[in-house]
N, C-alpha and C positions, 0 to 999 in steps of 0.2 A: 476499618475494612475499606475494601477495594472496590470496585464499583460494579468487577468481575462477581465478587460473591455475595454482593448486594439483590438477595430475593421479595417478593412479597408474604406481608404476612400472613398467619391462616383465613380474618379478619378481616380483608381487603379481596374485593371480589374484581374496582372497578376501577380507574382510575378517573375518571369522573366524576365530578362532589358534585352532592346533591343539588343544589339548584340548577344546576346545567342544567341536569335529565329530567325537573319539573318543567327548565325549560320548553326545551324540546318537547314532552305530554304535552303545554299549553300550543305550542306551534303544530302541531301533530293533528290538534283538535278544532286546530281552526279550521279548517273546511269544514266538520258534525260544523260547529258553529253559524257558518253560513248559512247553511241548509235549513239549519231552523230557522234562522230569524226570514231565511226571504220567503220559506213555507210557513207558519202558522203562526208569521210578522208579530207585532209588536210584545205579545203576551210571553212571548220565547222569551223575547230578549231578558223581559222583566223578570223572567222568573229564572235562567240562567249570571245574571248579575245580584240576585237575591244571593241567590245558594254562595254564592261563591262571596259574597262581602257577608253575611252572616258566619260562615264558614272560618275566616279569614279571624271574626271578631271572637267566636265563640273558640279555638283553638290559644285565641293570645290570652283569653281573659282568665282559661283553664290554667296557660302558662305564668298568669302575674298568681294567681292564688295556691299554685304549684309551688313561685318561689324560682321557677325554670324560668335561665338566658331568653330576653325575648326579645332588644331592642338590637344586639351584635351582630346573630345570627336572622336569613330570612331562609328559605331552600321552597317557596314556595310549592311547596304540599298541598298547603290548604287551599289554595285556588285552583289546585288542577279535582282536589276530591269533593268540592261544590262542586263546579265547571259536571262532573262527571253527574253525578247526583240532580243533578239538571240534565242532563240530556237523556237519562236515564227516563225519563218525567213524560208521563201525556202532557199534552198541551195545554190543555184545565186542569190544570191542580192547581188550589189553592194553594196561597201560600203559608200558609199553615199548617198544609202538611206537608208543603217543602221544607219547612223546620224542620219540623220535627224530626225529619232525614234528616239531614245536619245535621240539626244536635246530638240523635242516638250515636252518627257515625262519627263525629265530632272529639265527645266527651266521652261515651262507653267505649267505645274501637279503638280506638286511636288514642288519648288522654291519660287513658286509666294505661294504660299499656309501657307510657313512659314519651308518646306524642311522636312526632314524625318516626321513619326508620326502625323503632320499636316494635309496632302493635304486628300482633300474630294473623288477622284475616286485610282483608283489604276495605278501608272503614265506606268506601261510595259505593259498594259491592254491599255490604254491610247495613248500608243507613235503608237504602234502597229495597233490602226484603223483608226488611224488620218492618217501611210501612204497609209490605202488601200481603205483609200478614198481619198487624195487628188494624187494622186503615184502611181492608183491600178497597171501599166505596170511596175511599179518596183517589183512589189512583185507578177510574175507571174513566176518564175525561177523555179521552179517543174524539176528536174532530177528523173534518176537513178543513185544508189545509186554504181553502179556497172562503172561507168562515172568520175574517180578519179584520170586520167592523170593529168599531169602536167598542160598542156595546160586548163583543166577548169579550174583554178588558175584565169585565165585572166576573169571571170563571176563576180569579185569579183572588176573589175574594168568596165566592158564592160557591158553591161545589153546583155544576151543571147536570142536568139527566145525561148521560151517557149516549150519543148516534150509533143508531146500528149500522155494525161493522160492516161490512163488506166483504162476501166471501173470497177468499185471496187465490183461488182457484181460477178466476175468472180476470186475474192480471196477469197483464203481459212482462213479457224478458225484461224491456227498459223500463214503462212503472216501478217491479221491484228490485233494478239496480237503483231507478233511480229515487224511489221512497216516496212517489209519490201517489203516498194510499194511509190514512192514519194509522200512525206507530206515535211512537214516540218518539219523542222531537230528535235529538242527535243519534239514534239507531238505527234509522230505516234508508238513508245513500249509503250504498253500498260501492259507488263513488268514493266519495268523502274517505271513509272507511279503509278504503283500498291504498289511498294518495298523502292520510297518518300512518297505516301500518308501512308502506314503502320510505318512507319521511325516518319514520325512526329505525328502521334494518339502514338505512344509509349512514345516521349517527350511532349505531351501535345504543342504543339506549332501550332495546328491550330481547329481551333472549325469546326466541325462534320456537323454544324446544316445543314447550306447553301446548304455546297455538298454533303449533299445525301437527303435531298428534291430535290432540282437541280434534278441529277439525277432520282430519281422517277417519278418527274413530267415526266422528257421526256420520258422515259418509259412506264413512264401509257396512259399518251395523243396523244406519234406520233401514232398508231394508227385511232386516231379519226380524226389527222392530215393527213392518207395521207388520209382516205379514201374521207374529204373532196378536198386533193388537183387532186386523179388521180383516185378516184372511186376505189380503192383496196387497198392490204395490204397485206406484208408475213414480215414475225417474221424474214426472214430472214436480209430484211431490216432494221429491228430495229436495228436486231447486225451490221449489215457494217453502220449504221450508227453513235451509240453510241463509238466504234471505231477509223475512221475512221475521227470525225467531228473535232475533238480539245475536244472534251465536257469532256470528263477525267480528260485531262491539265488542265482548267478550271476550275474543279471544287475542283481537290485536290489545283494547287496553284496560281489560284484569286479567288475566293467563301472563302479557306480557310484565306485570312489577318484580322490580328487581327486589321485591319484600318482600313481599310475601307469598311466594312461589319459591320453588326448590334452583338453585346456582347451578345446583350440576347437570351436566347433556343424562344420563341414565333418570335421576330422580325428575327432573323436568318432563322426559318424555313418557312415565311410568304416570306422573300426577296427571297431564292431557289426559293421556287415555282413559283413565281414571273418570281423571272431569267428566270425558264423551261421555262413557256407558251409564254412571250414573243421572245423566240429563233424558239420555235416553228411558233410564228408566221410570226414570221420577213422572219420564212424558206425559204420561194417559192420566192419572193420577194428583199433578197439581195444575195451580194451575200456569200460563206459558210460561212467566213470568220467574216465576218461585222453582217451578224446573230446571231453569238454566243458572237462573242464581244459586243456588242449594249448595248445586254440587260446587263452587266454586270457593266460598267456605268451608266444606268439605275436605279440601285439595289442602285450602289453608292452614288447617290444623294437624295437618298430617305433614306438612311440607320441608320444617326442622329434621323428621324421625329422620324420613325419606332422603334426606340431605345428609342426616347419619348414618347412617349405612349403607347408601354413595361411599361415601368420604374411606368407609372402614373400607369394602372392602377394593378402592381402590390406591390404598393407602402403600402399597412398594409399588406402585406401579405407578406412580403418579406421585410428582415431590414442586412441580414447579410452582408452589404458593406454599412451600418449605419456609421457614429462615438457616441461616448459613448464619452456624455462628461460632464459627470456628474461626 
């Protein structure tokens, strides 16, 4: 068969290998890691390393007992998913709580479905949502970055009483952009998130359909949501919600996932819009983290259906992913 006649098979979505994709995600998350350690100190570094190492051990153990190959191929997905979980944890989360999130993400969400590339929902998102639902007191350890004494390391063993969080309405734009307020250790600094998103875009390892449509939907419908909920709306409230809710982190590093999100333009846009709408609908009734992460899981379950219908509707117009068997 000549080179001119060769075309990509239907199951090939990108020429980039899995190790390359996950390596770029690790590189994109470096600014968030630097921010987390700079702001929250040694406890953040320990949380990050603990989640990454335990995720690798859990995945490796599961693959060995199920007799799937382990030594000849390592796609770095375990490191990325462990890091994502850590960055979505409050700084005073205990190691036991973090381990619970890691084991649920690794064993139940990922390995039960066949390992890397076979999971239906995003493992890091599912693990973080799981502990928020079953162990809500374990993820309330928010504190200020200034409290970085050695005694703060005890919060990794014994759950502290959460500090009173400030009203985000009084934060300046600079504080919101830099993440200078109590939050999850890696999701608050918008500058770091934007740097990571730009890097992934330049490397071509993120689909922008869902992230962009998700953020546009939230910005467009947030005024309507607030008018229904509180009978009032302020532009400052919209800015504060976008920058402090974790929506930007979710858009860049969760909705851009190549495995669990739709691969086609139309289905990706629809998924992003659906996720944004569900986030605003559930916002008044659920905890902030749940209202941001639960819609992602819902959209993940819809992804293969959306891709199926999108492919069916465009089958006569798009032939670039068909195989020429002549």
